[in-house]
C-alpha positions as CSV (number, residue, x, y, z in Angstrom):
1,M,-134.3,163.6,3.7
2,P,-132.6,162.5,7.0
3,V,-131.8,165.5,9.3
4,F,-128.0,165.8,10.4
5,G,-126.7,167.3,13.6
6,V,-123.3,167.6,15.0
7,C,-122.6,166.0,18.6
8,Q,-119.5,166.3,20.8
9,N,-117.7,163.4,19.4
10,G,-118.8,163.4,15.7
11,W,-122.0,163.4,13.5
12,V,-125.6,162.4,14.5
13,R,-128.1,161.4,11.8
14,R,-131.7,161.3,12.7
15,L,-134.1,158.9,10.9
16,P,-137.9,159.2,10.8
17,L,-140.0,156.3,11.7
18,L,-141.4,154.5,8.6
19,A,-145.1,153.5,8.5
20,G,-144.3,150.0,7.1
21,A,-144.0,147.8,10.1
22,V,-143.5,148.0,13.9
23,L,-140.3,146.9,15.7
24,A,-140.8,145.2,19.1
25,L,-137.8,145.7,21.5
26,A,-137.5,145.5,25.2
27,L,-137.4,148.8,27.1
28,Y,-134.8,149.5,29.7
29,S,-135.6,149.3,33.4
30,G,-138.1,146.3,33.1
31,A,-140.9,148.5,31.3
32,A,-143.2,146.9,28.7
33,N,-142.0,146.2,25.1
34,A,-141.6,149.3,22.9
35,Q,-143.1,149.6,19.5
36,F,-141.1,151.5,16.8
37,A,-141.1,151.0,13.1
38,P,-137.9,149.6,11.4
39,F,-135.8,152.1,9.5
40,T,-133.2,152.1,6.8
41,G,-130.1,154.2,6.3
42,P,-127.0,154.8,8.1
43,A,-126.9,154.7,12.1
44,H,-125.8,157.5,14.1
45,T,-122.1,157.6,15.0
46,F,-120.3,159.0,17.8
47,G,-116.4,159.1,17.5
48,P,-113.9,161.1,15.4
49,A,-115.6,164.0,13.6
50,V,-116.0,162.7,10.0
51,P,-119.0,163.0,7.8
52,P,-121.2,160.0,7.5
53,A,-121.3,157.8,4.3
54,A,-124.3,158.1,2.0
55,P,-127.3,155.9,2.9
56,Q,-127.1,152.2,1.7
57,T,-129.5,151.3,-1.0
58,A,-130.3,147.8,0.3
59,P,-130.7,146.4,3.8
60,A,-127.9,144.3,5.0
61,P,-128.1,141.8,7.9
62,A,-124.7,142.7,9.4
63,P,-124.6,145.0,12.6
64,R,-124.0,148.9,12.2
65,E,-120.4,149.3,11.6
66,R,-117.8,152.0,10.9
67,Q,-114.8,151.7,8.9
68,A,-111.4,153.4,9.8
69,S,-112.2,156.2,7.2
70,P,-115.8,157.7,6.9
71,A,-118.4,156.3,9.2
72,Q,-120.6,153.6,7.6
73,A,-123.6,151.7,8.9
74,S,-126.1,149.2,8.0
75,P,-129.8,149.3,8.9
76,A,-131.1,147.4,11.9
77,Q,-133.1,144.4,11.5
78,P,-136.6,144.0,13.3
79,A,-136.9,141.7,16.1
80,A,-140.7,141.3,15.6
81,V,-143.0,142.8,13.0
82,A,-146.6,143.8,13.1
83,A,-148.9,146.1,11.1
84,P,-148.9,149.7,12.4
85,V,-152.2,151.2,13.6
86,M,-153.1,154.1,11.3
87,R,-156.8,154.1,11.3
88,D,-158.9,155.4,14.3
89,P,-159.1,152.5,16.9
90,H,-162.3,153.9,18.3
91,Q,-164.4,154.1,15.0
92,S,-167.2,152.6,17.1
93,I,-167.5,153.1,21.0
94,P,-169.0,150.4,23.0
95,S,-172.0,151.1,25.2
96,V,-171.6,151.5,29.0
97,Q,-173.8,151.1,31.9
98,Q,-176.6,153.7,32.6
99,G,-175.4,156.8,34.3
100,R,-171.9,156.4,32.9
101,V,-170.2,158.1,30.0
102,P,-167.7,156.4,27.7
103,L,-164.3,157.9,27.4
104,A,-162.2,156.4,24.6
105,L,-158.5,157.1,24.6
106,S,-155.6,156.6,22.2
107,A,-152.2,158.0,21.8
108,R,-149.5,159.1,19.2
109,F,-146.0,160.2,19.2
110,S,-146.7,163.0,16.8
111,A,-149.9,164.4,15.3
112,D,-149.6,162.5,12.1
113,G,-147.9,159.4,13.3
114,P,-149.6,156.1,13.8
115,Y,-151.4,155.1,17.0
116,I,-149.3,153.6,19.7
117,P,-150.3,150.0,19.8
118,R,-149.1,149.1,23.4
119,S,-146.8,149.8,26.2
120,L,-149.1,152.6,27.4
121,Q,-150.0,153.3,31.0
122,W,-153.3,155.4,31.5
123,R,-154.4,156.9,34.7
124,V,-157.7,159.1,35.1
125,F,-158.2,161.3,37.9
126,S,-161.2,163.2,39.0
127,A,-160.7,167.0,39.3
128,R,-162.6,169.5,41.3
129,G,-162.3,173.1,40.0
130,D,-158.9,174.3,39.1
131,N,-157.1,172.9,42.1
132,T,-154.8,170.1,40.9
133,S,-153.8,169.2,44.5
134,S,-157.3,167.6,44.9
135,L,-156.9,165.1,42.2
136,T,-158.2,161.6,43.1
137,L,-157.3,158.5,40.9
138,V,-160.4,156.9,39.8
139,Q,-159.3,154.5,37.0
140,E,-156.2,153.1,35.3
141,S,-155.4,150.8,32.5
142,N,-152.5,149.3,30.4
143,D,-154.6,148.8,27.3
144,A,-153.4,150.5,24.1
145,Y,-156.9,152.0,23.5
146,P,-159.0,152.0,26.7
147,V,-162.6,152.9,27.0
148,F,-163.4,154.1,30.5
149,A,-167.0,154.2,32.0
150,L,-167.1,157.4,34.1
151,P,-169.8,159.7,35.6
152,A,-170.1,163.0,33.9
153,G,-167.7,165.5,35.3
154,E,-164.2,167.1,35.2
155,Y,-161.2,164.7,34.7
156,V,-157.5,164.8,34.2
157,V,-156.1,162.0,32.1
158,H,-152.3,161.1,32.2
159,A,-150.6,158.7,29.6
160,S,-147.3,157.5,29.8
161,Y,-145.0,155.5,27.5
162,G,-141.5,154.7,28.9
163,M,-140.3,158.0,30.3
164,A,-142.5,160.1,28.0
165,G,-145.7,161.2,29.4
166,T,-148.5,163.8,28.8
167,T,-151.5,165.1,30.7
168,Q,-154.8,166.4,29.3
169,R,-158.0,167.9,31.2
170,I,-161.4,166.5,29.8
171,S,-165.0,167.5,30.5
172,L,-167.4,164.7,30.2
173,H,-171.0,165.6,29.8
174,S,-173.8,163.1,28.5
175,E,-172.3,162.2,25.0
176,P,-169.4,159.7,24.6
177,R,-166.0,161.3,23.9
178,K,-163.0,160.1,22.4
179,E,-159.6,161.7,22.7
180,T,-156.1,161.3,21.1
181,L,-153.2,162.4,23.4
182,I,-149.7,163.3,21.8
183,L,-146.8,162.0,23.7
184,P,-143.9,164.2,22.8
185,G,-141.3,161.4,22.9
186,G,-138.9,159.5,20.8
187,G,-136.6,156.5,21.1
188,L,-132.8,156.1,21.6
189,R,-130.9,153.0,21.0
190,V,-127.1,152.8,21.3
191,Q,-124.4,150.3,20.2
192,G,-120.7,150.6,20.8
193,R,-117.6,149.7,18.7
194,V,-113.8,149.7,18.9
195,S,-112.5,150.1,15.3
196,D,-114.5,147.5,13.3
197,N,-115.3,145.3,16.3
198,L,-118.7,145.4,18.1
199,I,-118.2,145.6,21.8
200,P,-120.0,142.8,23.8
201,A,-123.1,144.0,25.4
202,H,-121.9,142.8,28.9
203,R,-118.8,145.1,28.7
204,L,-120.6,148.3,27.7
205,K,-123.1,150.4,29.7
206,F,-124.7,153.7,29.0
207,D,-126.1,156.4,31.3
208,V,-128.3,159.2,29.7
209,Y,-128.4,162.6,31.2
210,E,-130.7,165.7,30.6
211,G,-129.2,168.7,28.6
212,S,-126.0,169.0,26.6
213,F,-122.7,167.8,27.9
214,L,-120.8,170.8,26.4
215,S,-123.2,173.4,27.9
216,R,-122.8,171.7,31.4
217,G,-119.1,172.1,31.3
218,G,-118.3,168.4,31.4
219,K,-116.8,166.4,34.0
220,A,-113.9,168.8,34.4
221,L,-116.1,171.2,36.3
222,T,-117.8,168.7,38.5
223,G,-114.9,166.8,40.1
224,G,-115.5,163.8,37.8
225,R,-119.2,163.5,38.8
226,A,-122.3,164.4,37.0
227,E,-124.4,167.3,38.3
228,R,-127.5,165.4,38.6
229,P,-128.6,161.6,38.5
230,P,-129.0,160.2,35.0
231,V,-132.5,159.8,33.7
232,V,-131.4,156.4,32.3
233,R,-128.9,154.3,34.3
234,N,-126.7,151.3,33.0
235,A,-128.5,150.7,29.7
236,S,-127.2,147.9,27.7
237,P,-126.4,148.1,23.9
238,G,-129.5,147.4,21.9
239,D,-131.9,148.5,24.6
240,L,-134.6,151.0,23.3
241,V,-135.3,153.7,25.7
242,I,-138.2,156.1,25.3
243,L,-137.5,159.6,26.4
244,P,-139.4,163.0,26.3
245,T,-138.4,165.2,23.4
246,G,-135.2,167.3,24.2
247,T,-131.5,167.3,24.3
248,Y,-129.6,164.7,26.2
249,Y,-126.1,163.4,26.4
250,V,-125.0,159.7,26.5
251,Q,-122.1,158.6,28.6
252,S,-120.8,155.3,27.4
253,T,-118.5,153.2,29.7
254,F,-116.4,150.4,28.1
255,G,-115.1,147.9,30.8
256,E,-114.1,149.1,34.3
257,G,-111.1,151.4,33.4
258,N,-111.1,154.8,32.1
259,A,-112.7,154.2,28.6
260,V,-115.6,156.7,29.1
261,I,-116.8,158.9,26.4
262,Q,-119.8,161.4,26.0
263,A,-122.0,162.5,23.1
264,D,-125.0,164.7,22.8
265,V,-128.1,163.5,21.1
266,R,-131.4,165.3,20.2
267,I,-134.7,163.2,20.9
268,E,-137.6,164.2,18.5
269,A,-141.1,163.4,18.6
270,G,-142.0,160.0,16.9
271,R,-138.2,159.6,15.8
272,L,-135.8,156.7,16.6
273,T,-132.2,157.9,17.3
274,D,-130.2,154.7,16.6
275,A,-126.5,155.5,17.5
276,T,-123.0,153.9,17.4
277,V,-120.5,155.0,19.8
278,H,-116.8,154.6,19.0
279,H,-114.4,154.1,21.7
280,R,-110.6,154.5,21.2
281,A,-109.4,151.8,23.7
282,A,-108.0,148.6,24.2
283,Q,-107.9,145.8,26.8
284,I,-104.7,145.2,28.6
285,T,-103.7,142.1,30.6
286,L,-100.9,142.7,33.3
287,K,-98.2,140.0,34.3
288,L,-95.5,140.2,36.8
289,V,-92.7,137.7,35.6
290,N,-89.2,137.0,36.7
291,T,-87.9,137.0,33.0
292,R,-89.6,138.1,29.7
293,G,-92.0,135.4,28.6
294,G,-91.8,133.8,31.8
295,E,-94.7,132.4,34.1
296,A,-97.0,135.1,35.8
297,I,-96.4,135.3,39.5
298,A,-99.5,134.9,41.6
299,N,-100.9,137.1,44.5
300,T,-99.5,140.3,43.0
301,Q,-101.1,143.6,43.9
302,W,-101.5,145.8,40.9
303,S,-102.2,149.6,40.3
304,V,-102.6,151.2,36.9
305,L,-101.6,154.9,37.1
306,T,-101.4,157.8,34.7
307,P,-98.2,159.5,34.3
308,G,-99.3,162.1,36.7
309,G,-100.0,159.5,39.4
310,D,-103.7,159.3,39.1
311,S,-105.1,155.9,39.9
312,I,-107.2,154.2,37.3
313,K,-107.5,150.6,38.5
314,E,-106.5,148.5,41.6
315,S,-106.5,144.8,41.5
316,I,-104.9,141.4,42.8
317,G,-104.0,138.5,40.7
318,A,-101.7,136.9,38.3
319,F,-103.5,138.1,35.1
320,P,-105.6,141.1,35.9
321,S,-107.2,142.9,32.9
322,V,-108.4,146.4,32.3
323,V,-109.9,148.4,29.5
324,L,-108.0,151.7,29.0
325,S,-108.4,154.6,26.8
326,E,-105.5,155.5,24.3
327,G,-102.6,157.1,26.1
328,E,-99.5,156.7,28.4
329,Y,-99.6,154.6,31.7
330,V,-97.6,153.2,34.4
331,A,-98.2,149.6,35.7
332,V,-97.2,149.1,39.3
333,A,-96.7,145.5,40.8
334,R,-96.3,144.7,44.4
335,H,-95.2,141.2,45.5
336,D,-93.3,139.9,48.5
337,G,-92.7,143.2,50.0
338,K,-91.2,144.7,46.8
339,T,-92.5,147.1,44.1
340,Y,-92.0,147.2,40.5
341,Q,-93.1,149.3,37.6
342,E,-93.3,149.5,33.9
343,N,-94.3,152.3,31.7
344,F,-96.6,151.5,28.7
345,R,-98.7,152.8,26.0
346,V,-102.3,151.9,24.8
347,Q,-103.3,152.0,21.2
348,S,-106.8,151.7,20.2
349,A,-108.1,148.3,19.5
350,R,-104.7,146.7,20.1
351,D,-105.3,144.4,23.0
352,R,-102.1,143.0,24.6
353,E,-100.2,141.8,27.5
354,I,-97.8,144.1,29.5
355,E,-95.1,142.3,31.4
356,V,-93.5,143.9,34.5
357,V,-90.1,142.1,35.0
358,A,-89.1,141.6,38.7
359,R,-85.6,143.0,38.3
360,P,-83.6,145.5,40.3
361,E,-83.8,148.1,37.4
362,N,-87.7,148.0,37.5
363,Q,-87.8,148.1,41.3
364,V,-89.3,151.2,43.2
365,V,-87.0,151.9,46.0
366,G,-88.0,154.1,48.9
367,Q,-90.9,156.4,48.1
368,Q,-93.9,154.6,46.5
369,P,-95.3,155.6,43.3
370,S,-97.7,158.5,44.0
371,R,-101.4,158.0,43.5
372,R,-104.1,160.6,43.6
373,N,-107.8,159.6,43.6
């Protein structure tokens, strides 16, 4: 049975990795290809707090999607498939040169999971006594199942996959030794939607922060800035990010306006958290015209403000566009030494044009509209 958990903006469903095949996807930040098994069942959804629909009984090629009433999703399709490695990759250990001892290494995400077939980085350090400050790097490898030829002695082995890593101290004597390290990490992959529409990848970015968004007080207590740098910055939809196990929150930014939402996720060892973030926003195009339906006036300076005067977006042009969250706004247009404004409302998924008519009744005379950054 899948495990459910509630995040800030809705429901989360965690799906265990299956042992049928391995899904190859690019890791964020230029790391090597990640390997995860494809899964079936609904994706995670972040949005209005509605319970997820029951798992689908048959895979569907369409992307994960959410209807207006309960959240619904279809399973992801594998980009590349390969057999998972379940049997010991070091059933036989090759001989090494005289005076050296073979150390055969492998890794798993969980004690009963398959062996990780690639994307690992191994480092072996020599250790003198218990003083970790005297560690010296002696060998390293990017192989999935390396065999190091080392003199007998004390070593510290570090294995990493994406942002997940683990360290183990190993004593080598005269006999060959093999070790399997457990990397307590899992995968996170996020998509974004507005209503039933998938948000294009180039218009959506994700940052991932350690800890729970709610327990950190949110942006209201930090002056609109996060307390610490994100562990993942500007990830794109579909990127598969490997993270150490623990609690994180995803901050999703749609466009260059104020369409930003946050949601908590829990990363579990050997599991893929596949999530859909639902924005309630729309794209607004601004026009300054002499008459309704008229031609847009070029070289216009624009400001989009909240009713309280907070600045959301500044731009120059005849047809500037901005993505805004649902709510009330003020469009301010400046042209030829005059300032005009228009109040408007944004409704989710309703992209539209807002015309500001250059008439005396819309002109701001004297004090300019207030703007607080």
